[in-house]
C-alpha positions as CSV (number, residue, x, y, z in Angstrom):
1,M,-32.1,-128.0,94.8
2,A,-31.5,-126.0,91.7
3,N,-28.0,-124.4,91.6
4,L,-28.5,-121.8,88.8
5,T,-26.6,-118.6,88.8
6,L,-28.7,-115.4,89.4
7,E,-28.6,-114.5,85.7
8,L,-29.7,-118.0,84.7
9,E,-32.5,-118.0,87.3
10,L,-33.8,-114.7,86.0
11,E,-33.9,-116.0,82.5
12,R,-35.5,-119.2,83.6
13,K,-38.4,-117.3,85.3
14,K,-38.8,-115.2,82.2
15,I,-38.9,-118.2,79.8
16,C,-41.2,-120.2,82.1
17,Q,-43.7,-117.3,82.0
18,I,-43.4,-117.0,78.2
19,A,-44.1,-120.7,77.9
20,K,-47.2,-120.5,80.1
21,N,-48.4,-117.5,78.0
22,C,-48.1,-119.8,74.9
23,N,-50.5,-122.1,76.7
24,L,-47.9,-124.8,77.4
25,D,-48.9,-126.9,80.4
26,F,-46.1,-128.6,82.3
27,F,-45.1,-130.0,85.6
28,E,-42.7,-128.0,87.8
29,T,-39.4,-128.0,86.0
30,I,-36.1,-128.0,88.0
31,F,-32.9,-127.1,86.1
32,E,-29.5,-128.2,87.4
33,L,-26.2,-126.6,86.2
34,I,-23.6,-129.4,85.8
35,N,-20.3,-130.0,84.1
36,Y,-19.8,-132.2,81.1
37,D,-18.5,-135.1,83.0
38,Q,-21.7,-135.1,85.1
39,I,-23.9,-134.7,82.1
40,S,-22.1,-137.6,80.4
41,Q,-22.7,-139.8,83.4
42,F,-26.4,-138.9,83.6
43,A,-26.8,-139.4,79.9
44,S,-25.3,-142.9,80.1
45,Y,-27.8,-143.6,82.8
46,G,-30.7,-142.5,80.6
47,G,-30.9,-139.2,82.3
48,F,-31.1,-140.5,85.9
49,P,-28.4,-139.8,88.6
50,V,-28.6,-143.4,90.0
51,R,-29.0,-146.7,88.2
52,Y,-28.1,-150.3,89.0
53,P,-24.4,-151.2,88.4
54,H,-23.7,-152.7,85.0
55,W,-20.9,-152.5,82.4
56,R,-23.3,-151.2,79.7
57,F,-23.6,-147.8,81.5
58,G,-19.9,-147.5,81.8
59,M,-19.4,-148.2,78.2
60,E,-21.9,-145.5,77.2
61,Y,-20.2,-143.1,79.5
62,E,-16.8,-143.7,77.9
63,Q,-18.3,-143.2,74.5
64,L,-20.0,-139.9,75.4
65,S,-17.1,-138.4,77.3
66,K,-14.5,-139.4,74.6
67,S,-16.8,-138.1,71.9
68,Y,-16.9,-134.7,73.7
69,E,-13.1,-134.6,74.3
70,Y,-12.4,-135.3,70.7
71,G,-14.9,-132.6,69.6
72,L,-17.2,-135.1,67.8
73,S,-20.4,-134.3,69.8
74,K,-21.9,-132.2,72.5
75,I,-24.9,-132.7,74.7
76,Y,-27.0,-129.5,74.7
77,E,-30.1,-130.6,76.6
78,M,-31.4,-133.4,78.7
79,V,-34.8,-133.6,80.4
80,I,-36.4,-136.4,82.5
81,N,-40.1,-137.4,82.3
82,T,-40.9,-137.1,86.0
83,D,-43.0,-134.9,88.3
84,P,-41.3,-132.6,88.9
85,C,-39.4,-132.7,85.6
86,Y,-35.6,-132.5,85.9
87,A,-33.5,-130.8,83.2
88,Y,-29.7,-130.2,83.0
89,L,-27.8,-127.2,81.7
90,M,-24.1,-127.6,81.0
91,E,-21.5,-125.3,82.5
92,G,-19.6,-123.2,79.9
93,N,-22.4,-122.9,77.4
94,S,-23.2,-119.4,76.1
95,M,-26.2,-117.6,77.5
96,M,-28.0,-118.0,74.2
97,D,-27.5,-121.7,74.3
98,Q,-28.8,-121.9,77.9
99,K,-31.9,-119.9,76.9
100,L,-32.4,-122.1,73.9
101,V,-32.2,-125.2,76.0
102,M,-34.7,-123.9,78.6
103,A,-37.2,-123.0,75.9
104,H,-36.7,-126.4,74.3
105,V,-37.1,-128.2,77.7
106,Y,-40.4,-126.5,78.4
107,G,-41.7,-127.9,75.1
108,H,-40.7,-131.4,76.1
109,C,-42.2,-131.0,79.6
110,D,-45.6,-130.0,78.1
111,F,-45.4,-133.0,75.8
112,F,-44.6,-135.4,78.6
113,K,-47.5,-134.2,80.7
114,N,-50.1,-134.1,77.9
115,N,-49.4,-136.8,75.3
116,I,-51.6,-139.8,76.0
117,W,-48.7,-142.3,75.4
118,F,-47.0,-140.9,78.5
119,S,-50.1,-140.9,80.6
120,K,-49.4,-144.2,82.3
121,T,-45.6,-143.7,82.9
122,N,-44.3,-143.6,86.5
123,R,-43.9,-139.9,87.3
124,K,-41.8,-140.8,90.3
125,M,-39.3,-142.8,88.2
126,M,-36.4,-141.0,89.8
127,D,-37.2,-142.8,93.1
128,Q,-38.1,-146.0,91.3
129,M,-34.7,-146.1,89.5
130,A,-32.9,-145.7,92.9
131,N,-35.0,-148.5,94.3
132,H,-34.1,-150.7,91.4
133,A,-30.4,-150.0,92.0
134,T,-30.7,-150.8,95.7
135,R,-32.5,-154.2,95.0
136,I,-29.9,-155.3,92.5
137,R,-27.0,-154.3,94.7
138,R,-28.5,-156.5,97.4
139,Y,-28.7,-159.4,95.0
140,I,-25.0,-158.8,94.1
141,D,-24.1,-158.9,97.8
142,R,-26.0,-162.1,98.2
143,Y,-25.2,-164.0,95.0
144,G,-22.1,-162.4,93.7
145,Y,-21.4,-159.7,91.0
146,E,-20.6,-162.1,88.1
147,T,-23.8,-164.2,88.7
148,V,-26.1,-161.2,88.8
149,E,-24.3,-159.4,85.9
150,K,-24.5,-162.4,83.7
151,F,-28.3,-162.7,84.3
152,I,-28.7,-158.9,83.7
153,D,-26.9,-159.4,80.4
154,T,-29.4,-162.1,79.4
155,C,-32.4,-159.9,80.4
156,L,-31.1,-156.8,78.6
157,S,-30.7,-158.8,75.3
158,L,-34.4,-159.4,75.5
159,E,-35.6,-156.0,76.8
160,N,-37.2,-155.2,73.4
161,L,-39.6,-158.2,73.7
162,I,-42.5,-156.1,75.1
163,D,-45.8,-154.9,73.7
164,R,-45.2,-151.1,73.5
165,H,-48.8,-150.4,72.4
166,S,-50.1,-152.1,75.5
167,I,-48.8,-149.3,77.8
168,L,-52.3,-147.7,77.9
169,N,-53.8,-150.9,79.2
170,S,-53.5,-152.7,82.6
171,A,-50.7,-155.2,83.1
172,P,-51.4,-158.4,81.1
173,S,-52.5,-161.6,82.9
174,F,-52.1,-165.0,81.2
175,K,-54.2,-167.8,82.5
176,P,-54.4,-171.3,81.1
177,A,-57.9,-172.1,79.8
178,K,-60.0,-173.9,82.4
179,N,-61.1,-177.3,81.4
180,E,-62.7,-179.2,84.2
181,L,-62.7,-183.0,83.7
182,R,-66.0,-184.6,84.6
183,E,-66.4,-188.2,85.5
184,S,-69.0,-188.6,82.7
185,D,-66.3,-187.8,80.2
186,Y,-64.7,-191.2,80.7
187,T,-67.3,-193.5,82.3
188,F,-70.4,-195.3,81.0
189,A,-73.8,-194.6,82.6
190,V,-74.9,-197.3,85.0
191,E,-78.5,-197.8,86.1
192,K,-77.8,-200.4,88.8
193,S,-75.0,-199.7,91.2
194,Y,-74.0,-203.4,91.5
195,M,-73.1,-203.3,87.8
196,Q,-70.6,-200.4,88.3
197,H,-67.6,-202.7,88.9
198,Y,-68.3,-204.7,85.7
199,I,-69.2,-201.8,83.3
200,N,-66.5,-199.4,84.6
201,P,-63.7,-201.5,86.0
202,P,-61.2,-199.4,88.1
203,A,-58.2,-200.2,86.0
204,E,-59.9,-199.4,82.7
205,L,-61.5,-196.3,84.3
206,E,-58.1,-194.9,85.3
207,K,-56.7,-195.7,81.8
208,Q,-59.6,-193.8,80.2
209,K,-59.2,-190.9,82.6
210,Q,-55.5,-190.5,81.7
211,L,-56.3,-190.6,78.0
212,Q,-59.0,-188.0,78.4
213,I,-56.6,-185.8,80.4
214,E,-54.0,-186.1,77.7
215,R,-56.6,-185.2,75.0
216,M,-57.6,-182.1,76.9
217,R,-54.0,-181.0,77.4
218,V,-53.2,-181.3,73.7
219,K,-56.5,-179.6,72.8
220,T,-56.0,-176.7,75.2
221,R,-53.7,-174.0,73.7
222,F,-51.6,-172.0,76.1
223,P,-51.6,-169.1,75.8
224,E,-55.0,-168.8,74.2
225,E,-53.9,-165.9,72.0
226,P,-50.4,-165.0,70.7
227,V,-48.5,-163.0,73.3
228,K,-46.4,-160.0,72.2
229,D,-45.4,-159.0,75.8
230,I,-42.9,-161.9,76.1
231,L,-41.1,-160.4,79.2
232,S,-44.3,-160.4,81.2
233,F,-45.1,-163.9,80.2
234,L,-41.6,-165.1,81.2
235,I,-41.9,-163.4,84.6
236,Q,-45.1,-165.3,85.3
237,F,-44.3,-168.7,83.9
238,A,-40.5,-169.2,83.5
239,P,-38.9,-171.4,86.2
240,L,-36.9,-168.6,87.7
241,E,-35.6,-168.1,91.2
242,E,-37.3,-165.3,93.1
243,W,-34.3,-162.8,92.7
244,Q,-34.1,-163.6,88.9
245,Q,-37.8,-163.0,88.6
246,D,-37.4,-159.6,90.3
247,V,-34.4,-158.6,88.1
248,L,-36.4,-159.5,84.9
249,A,-39.3,-157.4,86.2
250,I,-37.0,-154.5,86.8
251,I,-35.7,-154.7,83.2
252,K,-39.3,-154.9,81.9
253,D,-40.5,-151.9,84.0
254,E,-37.6,-149.7,82.8
255,S,-38.1,-150.8,79.2
256,Y,-41.8,-149.8,79.4
257,Y,-40.9,-146.5,81.0
258,F,-38.6,-145.6,78.1
259,A,-41.0,-147.0,75.4
260,P,-43.2,-143.9,74.9
261,Q,-40.0,-141.8,74.3
262,G,-39.1,-144.0,71.4
263,M,-42.7,-144.1,70.1
264,T,-42.9,-140.3,70.0
265,K,-39.3,-139.2,69.2
266,T,-40.3,-137.3,66.0
267,M,-43.3,-135.7,67.6
268,N,-41.6,-134.9,70.9
269,E,-38.5,-133.3,69.3
270,G,-40.7,-131.5,66.7
271,W,-42.9,-130.1,69.4
272,A,-40.0,-128.9,71.5
273,S,-38.2,-127.4,68.5
274,Y,-41.4,-125.7,67.3
275,W,-41.8,-123.9,70.6
276,H,-38.1,-123.1,71.2
277,S,-38.1,-121.5,67.7
278,H,-41.3,-119.6,68.4
279,M,-40.3,-118.4,71.8
280,M,-36.7,-117.5,70.9
281,T,-37.5,-115.5,67.8
282,K,-40.5,-113.7,69.1
283,H,-39.9,-113.2,72.8
284,I,-36.4,-114.2,74.1
285,L,-33.5,-113.3,71.7
286,N,-31.8,-110.0,71.7
287,D,-30.3,-108.6,68.5
288,S,-26.8,-109.8,69.2
289,E,-27.9,-113.5,69.6
290,I,-30.0,-113.9,66.4
291,I,-27.1,-115.1,64.1
292,D,-25.8,-117.5,66.7
293,F,-29.3,-118.9,67.3
294,A,-29.9,-119.4,63.6
295,D,-26.6,-121.2,63.3
296,H,-27.3,-123.6,66.2
297,H,-31.0,-124.1,65.2
298,S,-30.1,-124.9,61.6
299,G,-27.4,-127.4,62.8
300,T,-30.0,-129.2,65.0
301,T,-32.6,-129.5,62.2
302,F,-30.2,-130.2,59.3
303,M,-31.1,-133.4,57.5
304,K,-28.7,-134.9,55.0
305,M,-29.9,-136.6,51.8
306,G,-31.3,-140.0,52.5
307,G,-31.2,-139.5,56.2
308,Y,-33.9,-139.0,58.8
309,N,-33.7,-136.2,61.4
310,P,-36.6,-136.3,63.9
311,Y,-36.0,-132.7,64.8
312,K,-36.4,-131.6,61.2
313,V,-39.3,-133.8,60.2
314,G,-41.1,-133.1,63.5
315,I,-40.9,-129.3,63.4
316,E,-41.6,-129.0,59.7
317,L,-44.7,-131.3,59.9
318,M,-46.0,-129.4,62.9
319,R,-45.6,-126.2,61.0
320,D,-47.2,-127.8,57.9
321,I,-50.3,-128.9,60.0
322,E,-50.6,-125.5,61.5
323,Q,-50.5,-123.8,58.1
324,R,-53.0,-126.2,56.5
325,W,-55.5,-125.9,59.3
326,N,-55.1,-122.1,59.3
327,K,-56.0,-122.0,55.6
328,G,-58.6,-124.7,55.7
329,K,-56.6,-127.2,53.7
330,F,-58.4,-130.2,55.0
331,G,-61.8,-131.9,54.7
332,R,-63.8,-133.1,51.7
333,D,-63.7,-129.9,49.7
334,W,-59.9,-129.8,49.9
335,E,-59.4,-133.4,49.1
336,N,-61.8,-133.3,46.1
337,C,-60.2,-130.2,44.6
338,D,-58.2,-131.1,41.5
339,D,-57.5,-127.6,40.2
340,V,-53.8,-126.9,40.7
341,R,-54.2,-123.1,40.8
342,E,-57.1,-123.2,43.2
343,R,-55.2,-125.5,45.6
344,K,-52.1,-123.3,45.4
345,N,-54.2,-120.2,46.4
346,W,-56.5,-122.0,48.8
347,D,-57.1,-120.0,52.0
348,K,-60.4,-120.2,53.9
349,K,-58.9,-118.3,56.8
350,T,-60.2,-120.8,59.3
351,G,-57.4,-120.0,61.8
352,L,-57.5,-123.5,63.4
353,G,-53.8,-124.3,63.1
354,R,-52.7,-123.7,66.7
355,D,-55.6,-125.6,68.2
356,K,-54.9,-128.4,65.8
357,I,-51.3,-128.9,66.7
358,F,-52.2,-128.9,70.4
359,E,-54.7,-131.7,69.6
360,V,-52.1,-133.6,67.6
361,R,-49.5,-133.5,70.4
362,K,-52.1,-135.0,72.8
363,I,-53.3,-138.1,71.0
364,Y,-50.8,-139.2,68.4
365,N,-47.5,-141.2,68.3
366,D,-44.9,-141.1,65.5
367,V,-46.6,-143.9,63.4
368,T,-50.1,-142.4,63.5
369,F,-48.6,-138.8,63.2
370,I,-46.8,-139.7,59.9
371,D,-49.6,-141.9,58.7
372,E,-52.2,-139.2,59.2
373,F,-50.4,-136.0,58.2
374,L,-47.6,-136.8,55.8
375,T,-48.5,-135.5,52.4
376,E,-47.0,-135.8,48.9
377,E,-46.6,-132.0,48.8
378,F,-44.7,-132.1,52.1
379,C,-42.3,-134.8,50.8
380,V,-41.5,-132.9,47.7
381,K,-41.0,-129.6,49.6
382,N,-38.6,-131.3,52.0
383,K,-37.0,-133.6,49.5
384,M,-38.0,-136.7,51.4
385,F,-37.4,-139.4,48.7
386,V,-36.2,-143.0,48.8
387,Y,-32.5,-143.1,48.1
388,K,-30.1,-145.8,47.1
389,L,-26.4,-146.1,46.8
390,D,-25.0,-145.8,43.3
391,K,-22.1,-148.4,43.2
392,E,-20.4,-146.7,40.3
393,T,-20.3,-143.2,41.8
394,N,-20.5,-144.3,45.5
395,K,-23.1,-141.6,46.0
396,F,-26.7,-141.7,47.1
397,V,-29.2,-141.1,44.3
398,V,-33.0,-140.9,44.3
399,D,-34.4,-144.4,43.9
400,T,-38.1,-143.3,43.8
401,T,-40.3,-140.3,44.3
402,N,-43.4,-142.4,44.6
403,F,-45.2,-141.0,47.6
404,K,-46.8,-144.3,48.7
405,A,-43.3,-146.0,48.6
406,I,-41.8,-143.1,50.6
407,K,-44.5,-143.2,53.2
408,S,-44.5,-147.0,53.5
409,Q,-40.7,-147.1,54.1
410,L,-40.9,-144.4,56.7
411,L,-43.7,-146.1,58.6
412,F,-41.8,-149.4,58.4
413,Q,-38.7,-147.7,60.0
414,L,-40.8,-146.2,62.7
415,A,-43.0,-149.2,63.5
416,N,-41.7,-151.1,66.6
417,F,-38.5,-148.9,66.3
418,G,-37.5,-151.0,63.2
419,Q,-37.1,-154.1,65.4
420,P,-38.7,-157.4,64.6
421,I,-42.1,-158.3,66.0
422,I,-41.9,-161.7,67.8
423,K,-44.8,-163.4,69.6
424,I,-45.3,-166.5,71.7
425,E,-47.6,-168.8,69.8
426,D,-47.4,-171.8,72.1
427,A,-45.8,-172.3,75.5
428,N,-46.3,-176.0,75.5
429,F,-45.3,-176.8,71.9
430,E,-46.0,-180.4,71.0
431,N,-46.8,-181.0,74.6
432,R,-43.2,-180.8,75.6
433,G,-43.1,-177.5,77.5
434,E,-41.2,-175.9,74.7
435,L,-41.7,-172.3,73.5
436,L,-42.9,-171.7,70.0
437,L,-42.2,-168.1,68.8
438,V,-43.5,-166.7,65.5
439,H,-41.8,-163.8,63.7
440,S,-44.1,-161.4,61.8
441,H,-42.1,-161.1,58.6
442,E,-42.3,-157.7,57.1
443,G,-39.9,-158.1,54.2
444,L,-36.6,-158.3,56.2
445,D,-35.1,-161.5,57.4
446,L,-33.8,-161.8,60.9
447,Q,-30.1,-161.3,61.4
448,P,-28.8,-164.9,62.1
449,N,-26.3,-163.8,64.8
450,Y,-28.9,-161.8,66.8
451,M,-31.5,-164.5,66.3
452,D,-29.1,-167.3,67.6
453,Q,-28.1,-165.3,70.6
454,S,-31.6,-164.3,71.5
455,M,-32.8,-167.9,71.3
456,R,-29.9,-168.9,73.5
457,N,-30.8,-166.3,76.1
458,L,-34.5,-167.2,76.0
459,F,-33.4,-170.8,76.7
460,A,-31.4,-169.6,79.7
461,I,-34.6,-168.2,81.2
462,W,-37.2,-170.7,80.0
463,K,-35.0,-173.8,80.6
464,R,-36.7,-175.7,77.7
465,P,-36.0,-175.7,74.0
466,I,-36.9,-172.6,72.0
467,N,-38.6,-172.9,68.5
468,L,-38.8,-169.9,66.2
469,V,-40.9,-169.8,63.0
470,T,-39.9,-167.2,60.4
471,M,-39.1,-166.6,56.7
472,M,-35.5,-166.9,55.6
473,E,-34.6,-166.1,52.0
474,N,-38.2,-166.2,51.0
475,E,-38.8,-169.7,52.5
476,G,-40.6,-170.6,55.7
477,A,-38.3,-172.0,58.3
478,M,-38.4,-173.2,61.9
479,F,-35.3,-172.8,64.0
480,R,-34.8,-174.7,67.2
481,F,-32.3,-174.4,70.1
482,D,-32.2,-177.2,72.7
483,G,-29.6,-175.8,74.9
484,K,-26.7,-177.2,73.0
485,N,-27.4,-177.3,69.3
486,Y,-29.3,-175.2,66.7
487,T,-31.3,-177.0,64.1
488,K,-33.2,-175.6,61.1
489,H,-36.3,-177.2,59.5
490,N,-37.5,-175.8,56.2
491,L,-41.3,-175.4,56.0
492,S,-42.2,-176.4,52.4
493,D,-45.6,-174.8,52.8
494,S,-45.3,-171.2,54.1
495,K,-49.0,-171.3,54.8
496,D,-48.4,-173.7,57.7
497,P,-50.8,-172.9,60.5
498,E,-47.9,-171.8,62.7
499,M,-46.8,-169.2,60.1
500,K,-50.0,-167.3,60.3
501,D,-50.1,-164.1,62.3
């Protein structure tokens, strides 16, 4: 049950109606008023009141609570993608802050409900998280805290090995290719039955049968196609105990639940900021709150030189799209216009801006959003350049203003959250039951310490040697961990078949 004060409840009802009048469409939203210790606890749990016991959550709680105590940071808003949506207001915040948070939250809730990348998320995740916690506590009671914690540590180190773009599809299923062995594959045709024993002697027949089985096993690739969703593959085929399989499935399910939030961080925060700015300035603020609001809003959207603030980029790009579609700055005529003065004064008064941003919030994620709508004019206006550190002055200076370079670097940072793309190429490498992984090299080498530990943890689950093909210092290399030792084999030809992706 919500525990808002009468004054806050009146403001909530008012802001909720304003949001609906702005055509925002959201699930029922329940606000809870809590203190900072509680909000730090929930934040460390990813916004949920209950999670399975693990030291990682305690570490995050300590970091958040100490940061608040020392005046280094403050959590203003937190909202959970469920139905109904749950959002938290912090005790002690000013009324202006509370109204700002509520307006911002309704923007998020509209995005959660309507963006396609959230369409397959579990809207009852509050209950699911509690269920996960109960199951893991049972395993702790049965197998011991240290045993379960150690296995969770292993799983969490691999939680990013999922296929985030598969969230709109059904759960993957990996089946070995079916190759039926027929007797005609290893016997000679016999016209007379009494000749069978001489033409196809049993001992030779069995020998040929085993040879044919071996040929088929080598010939058959498993999986048939490279697999990006490594966690799902391990759940199906790794030699795990039943409880371990369940724990790994819990880690995978939670990782997929949070994936859309990472994929749409810029859009989601931009959308919520756009609407809190619109509603606050036009419908909610009174005269005494304007300066305070401007100060807090500018602090939220401030972006330092060379940095990236999803609130700032998101809201400004949403406004830019709205302005362009209101003036007709799109389509072939606009793209083919080379006259600087005409482009500057271009205004077809199409008035399609608001409809366009509602369409954008529905079908895009951050990568497609930036790829489709980021323009050179936008980068210049917002000083979005590529910076580098000047070693002589120890200050960041503009490295390039080339739009293609700026856009390329930004997309690279957003794609896969800036994490390496790893796929299973072969689960029976060289017919030894070993895993062969291939890294899609995008210009950055893997960090050796992370790579080594990840291979060690994969071995703990797969129980067989792990092989990884990548590029290191511009040369193809294969790394192998057999449970005890790491070895490296340089691939003289980087066009080796296993290097292809």
